[in-house]
C-alpha positions as a Markdown table, in Angstrom:
| # | Residue | x | y | z |
|---|---|---|---|---|
| 1 | Met | -15.3 | 120.9 | -50.4 |
| 2 | Asp | -15.8 | 119.8 | -54.0 |
| 3 | Val | -18.8 | 117.4 | -53.5 |
| 4 | Asn | -18.2 | 116.2 | -57.2 |
| 5 | Phe | -14.8 | 114.8 | -56.0 |
| 6 | Ile | -16.5 | 112.4 | -53.8 |
| 7 | Thr | -20.1 | 111.3 | -53.6 |
| 8 | Lys | -22.5 | 113.5 | -51.6 |
| 9 | Ser | -23.2 | 110.7 | -49.0 |
| 10 | Ile | -19.5 | 110.8 | -48.1 |
| 11 | Phe | -19.7 | 114.7 | -48.2 |
| 12 | His | -22.4 | 114.5 | -45.6 |
| 13 | Gln | -20.7 | 112.1 | -43.6 |
| 14 | Leu | -17.7 | 114.2 | -43.3 |
| 15 | Phe | -19.7 | 117.0 | -41.6 |
| 16 | His | -21.7 | 114.5 | -39.4 |
| 17 | Tyr | -18.4 | 113.3 | -37.9 |
| 18 | Gln | -17.4 | 117.1 | -37.6 |
| 19 | Ile | -14.5 | 116.8 | -40.3 |
| 20 | Ile | -13.8 | 119.9 | -42.3 |
| 21 | Ser | -11.8 | 119.8 | -45.4 |
| 22 | Ser | -9.6 | 122.1 | -47.2 |
| 23 | Thr | -9.6 | 120.2 | -50.4 |
| 24 | Leu | -11.5 | 122.8 | -52.2 |
| 25 | Pro | -8.5 | 125.0 | -53.1 |
| 26 | Asn | -6.5 | 121.9 | -54.1 |
| 27 | Ser | -9.0 | 119.8 | -56.2 |
| 28 | Thr | -10.3 | 122.6 | -58.2 |
| 29 | Asp | -7.3 | 125.0 | -58.6 |
| 30 | Leu | -4.5 | 123.1 | -60.3 |
| 31 | Asp | -2.7 | 126.1 | -61.7 |
| 32 | Leu | 0.9 | 125.8 | -62.6 |
| 33 | Lys | 1.2 | 129.1 | -64.5 |
| 34 | Ser | 0.4 | 131.3 | -61.6 |
| 35 | Asn | 3.2 | 132.9 | -59.4 |
| 36 | Tyr | 3.0 | 132.4 | -55.5 |
| 37 | Glu | 1.3 | 135.9 | -54.8 |
| 38 | Glu | -1.6 | 134.6 | -57.2 |
| 39 | Ser | -1.6 | 131.1 | -55.9 |
| 40 | Lys | -1.6 | 131.9 | -52.2 |
| 41 | Val | -5.1 | 133.7 | -52.7 |
| 42 | Val | -6.8 | 130.2 | -53.0 |
| 43 | Asn | -4.3 | 127.7 | -51.8 |
| 44 | Val | -3.0 | 129.6 | -48.6 |
| 45 | Asn | -5.8 | 132.1 | -47.6 |
| 46 | Asn | -8.4 | 129.4 | -47.7 |
| 47 | Val | -6.3 | 127.1 | -45.4 |
| 48 | Asn | -6.3 | 130.1 | -43.0 |
| 49 | Glu | -10.2 | 130.2 | -43.2 |
| 50 | Ile | -10.6 | 126.6 | -42.7 |
| 51 | Ile | -8.5 | 127.0 | -39.5 |
| 52 | Lys | -10.4 | 129.7 | -38.3 |
| 53 | Leu | -13.6 | 127.6 | -38.9 |
| 54 | Ser | -12.1 | 124.5 | -37.0 |
| 55 | Val | -11.4 | 126.6 | -33.8 |
| 56 | Ser | -14.7 | 128.7 | -34.0 |
| 57 | Asn | -16.5 | 126.6 | -31.4 |
| 58 | Asn | -14.2 | 125.6 | -28.6 |
| 59 | Asn | -16.9 | 123.1 | -27.4 |
| 60 | Gln | -17.0 | 121.1 | -30.9 |
| 61 | Gln | -13.5 | 121.6 | -32.6 |
| 62 | Lys | -13.7 | 120.2 | -36.0 |
| 63 | Leu | -11.0 | 117.9 | -37.6 |
| 64 | Ile | -9.2 | 119.1 | -40.7 |
| 65 | Val | -8.4 | 117.0 | -43.8 |
| 66 | His | -5.9 | 118.9 | -46.2 |
| 67 | Phe | -4.7 | 117.7 | -49.6 |
| 68 | Ser | -1.3 | 118.7 | -50.3 |
| 69 | Ser | 1.1 | 117.2 | -53.1 |
| 70 | Val | 4.3 | 115.1 | -53.4 |
| 71 | Ala | 5.3 | 117.9 | -55.5 |
| 72 | Ile | 6.5 | 120.1 | -52.5 |
| 73 | Phe | 9.5 | 117.8 | -52.6 |
| 74 | Ile | 10.5 | 118.7 | -56.1 |
| 75 | Asn | 14.5 | 119.0 | -56.5 |
| 76 | His | 14.6 | 117.8 | -52.7 |
| 77 | Gln | 17.8 | 115.8 | -51.9 |
| 78 | Phe | 17.3 | 112.5 | -50.2 |
| 79 | Ile | 20.0 | 110.2 | -48.7 |
| 80 | Asp | 19.7 | 106.5 | -49.5 |
| 81 | Gly | 18.8 | 104.5 | -46.3 |
| 82 | Gln | 17.8 | 107.5 | -44.2 |
| 83 | Asp | 14.9 | 107.0 | -41.8 |
| 84 | Phe | 11.8 | 107.8 | -43.9 |
| 85 | Glu | 8.9 | 109.1 | -42.1 |
| 86 | Glu | 6.6 | 111.8 | -43.6 |
| 87 | Thr | 6.5 | 114.0 | -40.4 |
| 88 | Asn | 10.3 | 114.3 | -40.5 |
| 89 | Leu | 10.5 | 115.7 | -44.0 |
| 90 | Val | 10.6 | 119.5 | -44.3 |
| 91 | Pro | 9.9 | 120.8 | -48.0 |
| 92 | Asn | 12.1 | 123.9 | -49.3 |
| 93 | Phe | 10.2 | 126.8 | -50.6 |
| 94 | Tyr | 12.7 | 127.9 | -52.9 |
| 95 | Ala | 13.3 | 124.5 | -54.5 |
| 96 | Thr | 11.2 | 125.4 | -57.4 |
| 97 | Ser | 9.9 | 128.8 | -58.8 |
| 98 | Val | 6.3 | 127.3 | -59.5 |
| 99 | Gly | 4.0 | 129.4 | -57.4 |
| 100 | Tyr | 1.3 | 126.6 | -57.2 |
| 101 | Ile | 3.9 | 124.1 | -55.5 |
| 102 | Gln | 5.4 | 126.9 | -53.2 |
| 103 | Ser | 1.8 | 127.6 | -52.0 |
| 104 | Lys | 1.4 | 124.0 | -51.1 |
| 105 | Val | 4.5 | 124.2 | -49.1 |
| 106 | Ile | 3.2 | 127.2 | -47.1 |
| 107 | Ser | -0.2 | 125.7 | -46.7 |
| 108 | Glu | 1.2 | 122.6 | -45.0 |
| 109 | Lys | 3.4 | 124.7 | -42.7 |
| 110 | Leu | 0.3 | 127.0 | -41.7 |
| 111 | Leu | -1.8 | 123.7 | -40.9 |
| 112 | Ile | 1.0 | 122.0 | -38.9 |
| 113 | Asn | 1.7 | 125.1 | -36.9 |
| 114 | Ala | -1.8 | 125.7 | -36.2 |
| 115 | Ala | -2.6 | 122.3 | -35.3 |
| 116 | Glu | 0.3 | 122.2 | -32.9 |
| 117 | Ser | -0.6 | 125.4 | -31.1 |
| 118 | Arg | -4.4 | 124.8 | -31.0 |
| 119 | Gly | -4.4 | 120.9 | -30.6 |
| 120 | Ile | -6.4 | 120.7 | -33.8 |
| 121 | Pro | -6.3 | 116.9 | -35.1 |
| 122 | Ser | -5.6 | 116.9 | -38.7 |
| 123 | Ile | -4.5 | 114.7 | -41.6 |
| 124 | Ile | -2.4 | 116.0 | -44.5 |
| 125 | Ile | -2.5 | 113.7 | -47.5 |
| 126 | Arg | 0.1 | 114.3 | -50.3 |
| 127 | Pro | -0.9 | 112.6 | -53.6 |
| 128 | Pro | 1.4 | 112.4 | -56.5 |
| 129 | Asp | 0.5 | 113.6 | -60.0 |
| 130 | Ile | -3.3 | 112.1 | -60.3 |
| 131 | Tyr | -3.6 | 110.0 | -63.3 |
| 132 | Ser | -7.0 | 109.3 | -65.2 |
| 133 | Asn | -9.7 | 106.9 | -64.3 |
| 134 | Pro | -8.1 | 103.3 | -65.4 |
| 135 | Ile | -11.5 | 102.3 | -67.1 |
| 136 | Thr | -12.8 | 105.5 | -68.8 |
| 137 | Gly | -9.6 | 107.2 | -69.2 |
| 138 | Ile | -11.1 | 110.4 | -68.0 |
| 139 | Gly | -8.7 | 112.6 | -65.8 |
| 140 | His | -7.9 | 116.2 | -65.0 |
| 141 | Ser | -8.0 | 118.0 | -68.3 |
| 142 | Asn | -5.0 | 120.2 | -67.6 |
| 143 | Asp | -2.7 | 117.6 | -66.2 |
| 144 | Ile | 0.8 | 118.1 | -67.4 |
| 145 | Ile | 1.7 | 114.4 | -68.1 |
| 146 | Ser | -1.6 | 113.6 | -69.6 |
| 147 | Leu | -1.6 | 116.7 | -71.8 |
| 148 | Leu | 2.1 | 116.0 | -72.8 |
| 149 | Val | 1.1 | 112.4 | -74.2 |
| 150 | Lys | -1.9 | 113.7 | -75.9 |
| 151 | Cys | -0.1 | 116.6 | -77.5 |
| 152 | Ser | 2.7 | 114.1 | -78.8 |
| 153 | Lys | -0.2 | 111.8 | -80.3 |
| 154 | Glu | -1.6 | 114.9 | -81.9 |
| 155 | Val | 1.8 | 116.1 | -83.5 |
| 156 | Gly | 3.3 | 112.5 | -84.2 |
| 157 | Tyr | 6.4 | 113.2 | -82.0 |
| 158 | Tyr | 7.4 | 113.0 | -78.3 |
| 159 | Pro | 10.0 | 115.0 | -76.5 |
| 160 | Asn | 13.5 | 113.6 | -75.6 |
| 161 | Ile | 12.5 | 114.0 | -71.9 |
| 162 | His | 13.8 | 110.8 | -70.2 |
| 163 | Lys | 13.0 | 110.7 | -66.3 |
| 164 | Ser | 11.0 | 109.2 | -63.9 |
| 165 | Leu | 8.0 | 110.4 | -61.9 |
| 166 | Phe | 5.2 | 109.6 | -59.6 |
| 167 | Thr | 1.7 | 109.2 | -60.8 |
| 168 | Thr | -1.3 | 107.1 | -59.6 |
| 169 | Pro | -4.9 | 106.5 | -60.9 |
| 170 | Val | -7.4 | 108.9 | -59.4 |
| 171 | Thr | -9.5 | 105.8 | -58.3 |
| 172 | Thr | -6.8 | 104.6 | -56.2 |
| 173 | Ile | -6.2 | 108.1 | -54.6 |
| 174 | Ala | -9.9 | 108.6 | -53.9 |
| 175 | Lys | -10.6 | 105.3 | -52.4 |
| 176 | Thr | -7.4 | 105.4 | -50.3 |
| 177 | Ser | -8.2 | 108.9 | -48.9 |
| 178 | Ile | -11.7 | 108.0 | -47.9 |
| 179 | Asn | -10.4 | 105.1 | -46.1 |
| 180 | Leu | -7.7 | 107.0 | -44.3 |
| 181 | Ile | -10.2 | 109.7 | -43.3 |
| 182 | Phe | -12.8 | 107.4 | -41.8 |
| 183 | Asn | -10.3 | 105.1 | -39.8 |
| 184 | Glu | -9.6 | 106.2 | -36.5 |
| 185 | Asn | -5.9 | 104.9 | -36.5 |
| 186 | Ser | -5.1 | 107.5 | -39.3 |
| 187 | Trp | -5.6 | 110.2 | -36.7 |
| 188 | Asn | -2.9 | 111.0 | -34.3 |
| 189 | Gln | -4.0 | 111.1 | -30.7 |
| 190 | Asn | -0.9 | 112.9 | -29.5 |
| 191 | Lys | -2.0 | 116.5 | -28.8 |
| 192 | Leu | 1.5 | 117.7 | -29.0 |
| 193 | Thr | 1.9 | 116.5 | -32.5 |
| 194 | Pro | -1.7 | 116.2 | -33.6 |
| 195 | Ser | -0.9 | 116.1 | -37.4 |
| 196 | Ser | -0.8 | 113.0 | -39.5 |
| 197 | Ile | 0.9 | 113.1 | -42.8 |
| 198 | Tyr | 0.6 | 110.4 | -45.6 |
| 199 | Asn | 2.5 | 110.1 | -48.8 |
| 200 | Leu | 0.3 | 108.4 | -51.3 |
| 201 | Asn | 2.6 | 107.5 | -53.9 |
| 202 | Gly | 3.5 | 104.2 | -55.7 |
| 203 | Asn | 6.8 | 103.5 | -57.4 |
| 204 | Pro | 8.0 | 105.7 | -59.9 |
| 205 | Ile | 7.3 | 105.2 | -63.6 |
| 206 | Glu | 9.7 | 106.1 | -66.5 |
| 207 | Met | 8.7 | 108.4 | -69.1 |
| 208 | Lys | 9.6 | 105.8 | -71.6 |
| 209 | Ser | 6.5 | 103.7 | -70.6 |
| 210 | Phe | 4.4 | 106.6 | -71.9 |
| 211 | Tyr | 6.4 | 106.9 | -75.1 |
| 212 | Arg | 6.2 | 103.2 | -75.8 |
| 213 | Val | 2.4 | 103.4 | -75.9 |
| 214 | Leu | 2.8 | 106.2 | -78.4 |
| 215 | Glu | 5.2 | 104.4 | -80.6 |
| 216 | Lys | 3.4 | 101.2 | -80.6 |
| 217 | His | -0.2 | 102.6 | -81.2 |
| 218 | Phe | 0.4 | 105.9 | -82.8 |
| 219 | Asn | 3.8 | 105.5 | -84.7 |
| 220 | Cys | 5.2 | 108.6 | -82.9 |
| 221 | Lys | 8.9 | 109.3 | -82.9 |
| 222 | Glu | 11.3 | 111.2 | -80.6 |
| 223 | Ile | 12.5 | 114.7 | -81.3 |
| 224 | Asp | 14.4 | 117.3 | -79.4 |
| 225 | Tyr | 12.3 | 118.9 | -76.7 |
| 226 | Asn | 12.6 | 122.5 | -78.1 |
| 227 | Gln | 11.4 | 121.2 | -81.6 |
| 228 | Trp | 8.5 | 119.4 | -79.9 |
| 229 | Ile | 7.5 | 122.7 | -78.1 |
| 230 | Glu | 7.7 | 124.5 | -81.4 |
| 231 | Leu | 5.4 | 121.9 | -82.9 |
| 232 | Val | 3.0 | 121.9 | -80.1 |
| 233 | Ser | 2.8 | 125.7 | -80.2 |
| 234 | Arg | 1.8 | 125.8 | -83.8 |
| 235 | Ser | -0.7 | 122.9 | -83.4 |
| 236 | Asn | -4.4 | 124.0 | -83.5 |
| 237 | Leu | -5.5 | 120.6 | -82.1 |
| 238 | Lys | -7.3 | 120.5 | -78.5 |
| 239 | Ser | -4.6 | 119.0 | -76.4 |
| 240 | Ser | -2.0 | 121.1 | -78.1 |
| 241 | Lys | -3.8 | 124.3 | -77.5 |
| 242 | Arg | -4.5 | 123.4 | -73.9 |
| 243 | Tyr | -0.9 | 122.5 | -73.3 |
| 244 | Ser | 0.3 | 125.7 | -74.7 |
| 245 | Ala | -2.2 | 127.8 | -72.6 |
| 246 | Phe | -1.3 | 126.2 | -69.3 |
| 247 | His | 2.2 | 125.1 | -69.5 |
| 248 | Ile | 4.3 | 126.4 | -72.5 |
| 249 | His | 3.9 | 130.1 | -71.9 |
| 250 | Ser | 4.8 | 129.9 | -68.0 |
| 251 | Asn | 6.5 | 126.7 | -67.2 |
| 252 | Gln | 8.0 | 125.4 | -70.4 |
| 253 | His | 10.9 | 123.8 | -68.6 |
| 254 | Leu | 9.0 | 122.6 | -65.5 |
| 255 | Leu | 9.6 | 118.9 | -66.7 |
| 256 | Thr | 13.1 | 119.4 | -67.8 |
| 257 | Asn | 14.4 | 121.3 | -64.7 |
| 258 | Ser | 12.2 | 119.7 | -62.0 |
| 259 | Lys | 12.5 | 116.3 | -60.6 |
| 260 | Ile | 11.5 | 114.3 | -57.5 |
| 261 | Asn | 14.2 | 112.0 | -56.5 |
| 262 | Asn | 13.4 | 108.3 | -56.9 |
| 263 | Leu | 14.5 | 107.9 | -53.2 |
| 264 | Phe | 11.3 | 109.7 | -52.2 |
| 265 | Lys | 8.8 | 107.1 | -51.0 |
| 266 | Met | 5.7 | 106.1 | -48.9 |
| 267 | Ser | 7.0 | 105.4 | -45.3 |
| 268 | Asn | 6.8 | 101.8 | -43.9 |
| 269 | Ser | 4.3 | 103.1 | -41.2 |
| 270 | Thr | 2.0 | 104.5 | -43.8 |
| 271 | Lys | 2.2 | 101.3 | -45.9 |
| 272 | Glu | 1.5 | 99.2 | -42.8 |
| 273 | Leu | -1.6 | 101.3 | -42.1 |
| 274 | Leu | -2.9 | 101.2 | -45.7 |
| 275 | Val | -2.4 | 97.5 | -45.6 |
| 276 | Ser | -4.3 | 97.1 | -42.4 |
| 277 | Ile | -7.4 | 98.9 | -43.9 |
| 278 | Gly | -7.3 | 97.1 | -47.0 |
| 279 | Ser | -6.1 | 100.1 | -49.2 |
| 280 | Tyr | -2.8 | 98.8 | -50.4 |
| 281 | Asn | -2.8 | 96.6 | -53.5 |
| 282 | Gly | 0.4 | 97.5 | -55.6 |
| 283 | Gln | -1.4 | 96.6 | -58.9 |
| 284 | Asp | -4.0 | 99.4 | -58.0 |
| 285 | Trp | -1.2 | 101.9 | -57.6 |
| 286 | Asp | 0.6 | 101.2 | -61.0 |
| 287 | Ile | 0.0 | 102.9 | -64.3 |
| 288 | Asn | 0.1 | 100.3 | -67.2 |
| 289 | Glu | -0.1 | 100.4 | -71.0 |
| 290 | Leu | -4.0 | 100.1 | -71.0 |
| 291 | Ile | -4.4 | 102.9 | -68.5 |
| 292 | Ile | -2.2 | 105.1 | -70.8 |
| 293 | Leu | -4.0 | 104.3 | -73.9 |
| 294 | Asn | -7.3 | 104.7 | -72.5 |
| 295 | Asn | -6.4 | 108.1 | -71.3 |
| 296 | Ile | -5.0 | 109.1 | -74.7 |
| 297 | Val | -8.1 | 108.2 | -76.6 |
| 298 | Ser | -10.6 | 109.5 | -74.1 |
| 299 | Asn | -12.8 | 112.2 | -75.1 |
| 300 | Glu | -12.4 | 114.8 | -72.4 |
């Protein structure tokens, strides 16, 4: 587990309660440029090792917490009004060619199958794109949305990509995840289906919300996406160089060709659970103008 993701005291509590976590390959290897074979070395193989560790002592089986992603439902078709429960949703490996996301799909399937066959109590948490700290503005340095906005500020233009996406502040995801893990009602006691799955996404946000901040505070203008790519590729500024290295050369059209349907949501049962443990305040889940601005001007 990456002890920098949460406090060391929480880290030690997890082991005191015999909980192990497969967060290490997920929180430290956000790599959208690798293919599946490259991504599975970390994201799939490590889950296998976590499963082995969980069942290594039959007298003291360890619980598993696994961080997946709502991105596994990129290009998934949802039906308006359908019964929406996380455990009923089956992601499609072939819905995207991004190896990192494909490895998340396989990791979930591995853990669910192992949990059912071995009776391992487990929690799968699916966060959305994790945005920056609302106060400090600091977030993941390679996050595709944050970098796109910062690049746009650097070159003075933003791309004509108009779509909605799911993103939530890191503070909300961290607090909610910890509250879920240490609440006994979060764990499924049914040994036939011992995995509990939680989508931790708020309402979708339109890209124009980010563009409004760029227009208002930095006088940025809209241009064609391909022209924007060209400007960013030629820029020697910090965010542009990082965006080019991590996204343009391998996933140039990830934002234009991929989408999570707006019908995707947190199930009512998950929302009710979060309300009961004091972890659902709609305001805390939203990205507003100040949060976006803080992220743009942060010195990461």
